[in-house]
C-alpha positions in Angstrom: -35.7 22.3 -55.4 -36.7 19.2 -57.3 -40.2 17.4 -56.3 -41.3 13.8 -57.1 -44.0 11.7 -56.2 -42.4 11.1 -52.9 -39.0 12.9 -52.7 -37.7 16.4 -52.5 -34.2 17.1 -53.6 -33.0 20.2 -52.6 -30.0 22.2 -51.8 -27.8 21.0 -48.5 -28.0 23.2 -45.4 -26.0 22.8 -42.0 -29.0 21.5 -40.4 -28.2 18.0 -42.6 -25.0 17.3 -40.9 -26.2 14.5 -38.6 -28.2 12.9 -41.2 -25.4 13.0 -43.7 -22.9 11.5 -41.3 -25.3 8.8 -40.3 -24.8 8.1 -44.3 -21.3 8.4 -44.2 -20.4 6.3 -41.4 -22.4 3.5 -42.4 -20.3 0.8 -43.8 -23.2 -0.7 -45.7 -23.9 2.7 -47.5 -20.1 3.0 -48.1 -19.2 -0.4 -49.1 -19.3 0.8 -52.7 -18.5 4.7 -52.8 -15.2 6.5 -53.3 -14.0 5.4 -49.6 -14.9 4.0 -46.4 -17.1 4.8 -44.1 -15.6 7.1 -41.5 -16.7 8.3 -37.6 -15.5 11.7 -37.7 -18.3 14.2 -38.2 -15.6 17.3 -39.0 -14.9 15.3 -41.8 -18.4 14.7 -42.6 -18.8 18.5 -42.0 -16.1 19.3 -44.2 -17.8 17.2 -47.1 -21.2 19.2 -46.8 -19.3 22.5 -46.8 -18.1 21.5 -50.1 -21.7 20.2 -51.2 -23.1 23.7 -49.9 -20.2 25.9 -52.0 -20.7 24.3 -55.1 -21.9 26.9 -57.5 -25.6 25.6 -59.0 -24.4 26.6 -62.6 -21.3 24.4 -62.7 -22.8 21.5 -60.3 -25.7 19.9 -58.7 -25.4 19.1 -55.1 -29.0 17.9 -53.8 -29.9 16.4 -50.9 -32.6 13.6 -51.0 -35.7 14.0 -48.7 -38.3 11.8 -47.7 -40.9 13.6 -45.5 -38.6 16.3 -44.7 -35.7 13.9 -43.6 -32.6 13.6 -45.1 -32.1 10.2 -46.7 -29.4 10.6 -49.1 -27.6 12.5 -51.7 -28.1 12.8 -55.4 -25.6 15.3 -57.6 -23.6 15.8 -60.3 -19.6 16.4 -60.7 -17.0 16.3 -62.9 -18.9 18.0 -65.5 -22.3 15.7 -66.1 -21.2 12.8 -64.3 -24.0 11.5 -61.7 -23.5 10.2 -58.2 -25.8 9.2 -55.7 -26.1 7.8 -52.1 -29.1 6.7 -49.7 -28.8 5.7 -45.9 -29.4 1.8 -46.2 -32.4 1.8 -44.4 -34.0 3.6 -47.3 -32.9 0.7 -49.7 -35.5 -1.5 -51.8 -38.1 1.2 -51.8 -37.4 2.7 -55.4 -36.3 5.8 -54.1 -32.8 6.5 -55.5 -34.6 5.4 -59.0 -37.1 8.2 -58.3 -34.1 10.8 -57.4 -31.7 9.9 -59.9 -34.9 10.1 -62.6 -35.5 13.4 -61.2 -31.9 14.8 -61.2 -31.4 13.6 -65.1 -34.5 15.7 -65.9 -32.8 18.3 -64.2 -29.6 18.2 -65.6 -31.0 18.2 -69.2 -33.0 21.7 -68.5 -30.3 23.0 -66.6 -27.2 22.0 -68.7 -28.7 22.5 -72.2 -25.6 21.5 -73.8 -24.8 18.4 -71.9 -24.5 15.5 -75.0 -24.7 12.6 -72.3 -24.3 12.0 -68.9 -21.8 9.4 -67.1 -21.9 7.2 -64.1 -19.0 5.3 -62.6 -19.5 2.3 -60.0 -18.2 -0.7 -58.6 -19.2 -3.2 -60.8 -20.2 -5.6 -57.6 -22.8 -2.8 -56.8 -25.7 -4.9 -58.6 -28.4 -2.6 -57.3 -26.6 0.6 -58.9 -25.7 -1.1 -62.4 -29.8 -2.4 -62.6 -30.6 1.3 -61.5 -28.6 2.7 -64.2 -29.5 0.4 -66.8 -33.3 1.0 -66.0 -33.0 4.6 -66.2 -31.3 3.8 -70.1 -27.4 4.0 -69.2 -25.5 1.6 -71.1 -22.4 0.1 -69.8 -19.3 1.4 -71.7 -16.6 -0.3 -70.2 -15.1 -1.9 -67.4 -11.3 -1.0 -65.7 -9.6 -3.5 -63.7 -8.3 -2.9 -60.4 -7.9 1.0 -61.2 -9.3 2.6 -58.1 -7.8 2.5 -54.3 -10.5 2.3 -52.2 -8.8 3.8 -49.3 -6.0 1.9 -49.0 -7.9 -1.5 -48.4 -8.0 -3.2 -51.9 -7.7 -2.1 -55.5 -11.1 -2.5 -57.1 -12.8 -2.2 -60.5 -14.7 0.5 -62.1 -17.8 0.1 -64.6 -18.6 2.9 -66.6 -22.0 4.2 -67.9 -23.3 6.8 -70.4 -26.7 8.1 -70.8 -27.1 10.0 -74.2 -29.1 13.0 -74.5 -32.2 11.8 -76.3 -33.6 14.1 -79.0 -36.8 15.3 -76.7 -34.5 16.0 -73.5 
């Protein structure tokens, strides 16, 4: 469990299903995610089960909570790639930056051999690009039309990297 000034990042539990589904079923939240929003709670139940199944020595899958309410997810997958998402009702308050910064600190501690962290985003997601920049990530490249977004469109991918500092 990770505590910040306003947030708690903690392992997921079964009780998170409804709040997580409200994120994954919201087209605004999913606009730049890896697939379009869905309305099937069973699909969310499967994603939640995957989040809870990952071994902490290999992955971090954490729910972002504010005053006990699940508002998003921050995690580490594909060995040292971070990912995050917040319910749109909580955008614009600095919660994503706060959560991701805390996640980065935990990753450096939990995975001392990690030389760097990476992130992949849709370059149209300007807020996420700004967040990564504020946290020290550097844009390493953009690949054109390389990602199939749910059979709807081919999108670009922007690649970011954060090198471990000597004091991490």
